[in-house]
N, C-alpha and C positions, 0 to 999 in steps of 0.2 A: 137507568142504573145498569141494566144488563148490557146496554150498548157500550157504556164506558168500560165495563168489565171485559167485554169482548175485545175492545180496542187495546186495552192494557195487556191482555193475554197475547194478542197478535204482535204487539211491539216487543214484548218480552221474548217471544219465540224467535223474532228476527234478530234481535241484538244479543241474545244470550249465547254464550259459547261455553261449552263444557270444558273445564280446565284439563280434563284427561285427554280430550281430543286435541287441544292446543299443544299439550306436552308431547303427544304422539306425533303430531305434525312437525314439531321442533326436532324430535329425535330422528324422524325420517329424513328431514332436510339435512341434518348434521351427518347422518350416515351417507347420504348421497354425495355430500361435499368431500368427506374423508375418502370415500371410494374413488371419486374422480381424481383427487390429489394423489392417491396411491397409484392409480393407473398412469397418470402423467409421470410420476416419479419412477415407475418401472421402465419407462421408455427413455427418460432423460433425467439424470440426477439433479440438474438445475432446471426447474420449470420456468419456461419463458412466459411472461405475463404481459398483457396489455391493460388498458384502463378498465375494460369490462371484467376481466378475470380478477384484477386486483380488487375491485369494489365488491365482487360477489364472494370471493374465496378468502379475502384477507380482512377487509373492512366490515363487511356485513356479518351480523351474528346469525345463527349460533356458530361457535368455533371452539373446539377443545384441543387445538394443536397450535404450536408456535410456527412462525414462518420467518426465516432469515432471508432478507432480500438484498441483493446488490443492485443499486441504481447506477447505470452505466451508460456509455455512449460508444458503441463498438463499430458503428458504421464508418467506412473508410473516409468519408468526407468530413467526419468530425476530427480526424487526425489526433486521436487520444491514445498515445502509446501506453500511458499508465493504465488505461482501462483494459487494454489487452493483457498486460502483465497481471493485473489484479484478477481478471477473469480466469486466467490459467490457475492461479492459486485457489480461487473459489471453486473451480471444477475439481481440483485435487481434494479439497475438503469435502465437497458434496459426494464425490465418488467413494471416499473413505467411509462416509456414513452410510451411503446406500448399499454398499457391498459388504458391510460388517455384519457379524452374527447378532449384534445388539440392535439392528435397525428396527424401528417401530414407526408408528404414525404420529409420534409425539412432536417431531420437528421435521419441517420440510425446507428445502432450499429453493429459492426462485430468483429471477432477475427481471428487471424492467429496463428496457432500452429506451433512451430518450426519443428515438425516432418511432418507436412503437407505442409509447405511453407518455407522451409529453404532457397529457392532461394530469397524469399522476404526479409528475414533477411539479406542476402548478398547484395541485391540491395540497402537496406537502411543503410548498414554498421552498423547493430545493433548487439551488443554482450551481451545484458543482458535482462532478462525477470523477472517479467512482465514490459511492457512499454506501455503507452497509448499515442496515436498520434491522432490529429485531422487533417483531410484532408478537407480543405474548399471547398466550391462550385466553387470558382474562385481563380485562382492563386495557388502557391505552399505553402506548410506548412512553417510557420515561427518558430522562436525559441519558441515563446509563445504557439505554437500549440503542444508542447511536454509537457506532464503533469509532474510536479515536484513530483514524487512519494515519494522520500526520505524526502521531506520537508512537504508535505501535507498529506501523507498517502493515503490509497486506500479506505477509507470509501465512501459509495455511496453518502452521503451528500456532501462531499468534491468534488467528481467527478462531481456532478450535478452543483455545483457553477462554476467549471471550464468550463463545457459545456455551461452554460449560458453566461459566459464571452466571449467564442469563437463564439457562434452561435446565441445569443440572444433568445435562447429557454429555457424557465423556466420549470424545471422538479421538480414536488413535489414527493419526495421519499416516497414510501409506502412500509413498510416492512411487511412480514407475521408475525402474532402474535407469540410472544415467551413468554411462561409461565414459563420458567425455573427460571428466576429471582424472580418473586413473590412467586413461590413455595418454592424456597430455603430460601427466607427471612421468609416466614411463618413457615417453618420447624425450622429455627434457633430460632425464637421467641418462638415457642412451646417448644423447648428444654430448653431455658433459663427460661421460665415460669414454666416448670415442675420441674427443679432443684430448683428454688426459692420456689415452693410449698412444695417439699419434705423437704426442710430445713427451713420451715417457722418459726420454733421455735428457729433457730440458724442462724441468718443472719449476724454474725460478719464478715464473709468474705467480705461483701460489704464495710466494713470500713478498710479493710486491705490495707495499703499503698503500699505494694509490688505488689498487684494485679493491682491497679490503675497505678502504675509506669510502670509496664510491658505493660499494655494496651496502655498507652500514648506513650511509646517508640516504640511499633509496628506501631502506627498511624504515628508517626514522620518519621520512616524509610520508610514507604510506600509512604508518600507524598514527601519526599526529593529525592527519587529514580526516580521520574518522572511518577508515575502511573496515575496521573490526566492528564498529557500531553498525555499519551497513550489513555486514555478514550476519550479525545476530538478529537485528530488527527487520531486515528486508524492506527498507523504505522504497517508495517509488522514485524513478529517475528524476522526474519533474512533475509539476502539477499544471494541468490545463483546465481553465474554466470553460465549460461547454457553452455557456451563454455568451461570453465576450470573446472567447478564443484566446485570451491572454495566457501565456505560459510563464510560470514562476519557476526559476531555478534555485532561488534562495528561499528557504523556509522562514517565515516571519516570526517564529518562536525559538527561544533558546532551548526548548525541550525536545526538538526534533530537527531533522535535516533531510535533504534530498541527496540522491547519489550524485547528481550533477554538481551539487554544492561542494561535496568532498573533492571532486575533480578540480573545481575552480580553486579551492583552498590549497590543494596539493601543488598546482602550478604556481600560485602566488608565493607559497613558501619556498618552492624551488628557485623562483626568480630572486627572492631576497637572499637566499643562500648563495646563488651565483654572484650576486653583487658583493657579498662579503668576501667570497673567494677572490674576486677581481681586486678588491681593495687590499687584501693580504698579499697577493702576488705583486701588486704595484709597489707595495712598501718594502718587500723583501727580495725581489728578483734582481738580477744583474743586467737585464736587457736595456735597450736604448731608453733614454730619459723621455723621449717623445712618446714612445709606446706606453711607458709607465703612466704618463699623464692621461693618455686616452683611456687606459684601463681604470685609472682612478675616477675619471669623470663618469665612465660607464657604470662602474660599481656604485657610485653615489646615486646616480639616476635610478638604477634598478632598485636599490634599497628604499629610496624615498617614495618612488611611484607605487611599487607593489605593497610596501608596508602601509601606505595610505589607503590603498584599496582593501587590504585586510582589515584595517581599522574601521572602514566604512561598513563592511559586512558585519563586523562585531556590533557596531552601533545599530544596524538594522535588526539584529536579532535580540539584543539586550536593550530594550527601549528605555530611554532615560539616561543612557551612558553619556556623560558630559563632554568627553574629549574627542577631538578629531585632528587630522593632519592633512593639509593640502586640499582635501575635498571632504564634503559632508555626506 
């Protein structure tokens, strides 16, 4: 009997853990993780992580801080121009948070490069970059913790709104001063003023209807192609899949677009407009009949070809659209 009692006490001593000791170890481990994250953040606003760091400081408990991670592919051999543009905006956001008076250890910013943490990409079944994910302090990431890059773009201001929505941390984005815009505007005004001064005795060109018509047409083409949407949302120029290397210039959704897509649409609209101008000139001008026929054929060809391409882009974005012309 005493033998059984002794064995029971021995086993109880081995397997019994004081809850207070376990809680103390948990707090000690959490303090070490927060201290390490703060140290890394003090050296670099965006913490670079590999597979081991990701598993230890993001996936493994305990953790009382949120981590916003950009999964990217910045190595030159990946040829991901969008990743570099997104990285610049992510750096602006992280610096704005790191050097603000409201900075705390509640949120950290990090990045995982495909060439440094491909195992993390495989763990999360991720096949595209850049991608932004929020790992909350409690629980697993939800669907809303994945940033809708194709819809919202990667401008730092848009990312800050998303971070505020997920963490309740308000970040005021502070960009470094950029004098390129004011200098370019000043140079343009100086050139226009200089030309007007040189021709101050002959300003008839200001009353030329063709000059104003061409200027108005350029403005209309720029606005209808989506340039203002790009300026507000800041979408990527294109999208490259790091796994396949395939580059997409046309966004597959009607809710978003790429910068390259707006350039393509602008050129197609300009070509259709040119075709209509040629048709008008062919019908109203007094030039040789042979030249008018050539202008007519060229105008019809431009309108038919580029309108067909515009319609095919529309069909690619608005799935289920039933109509096409010349090509699908």
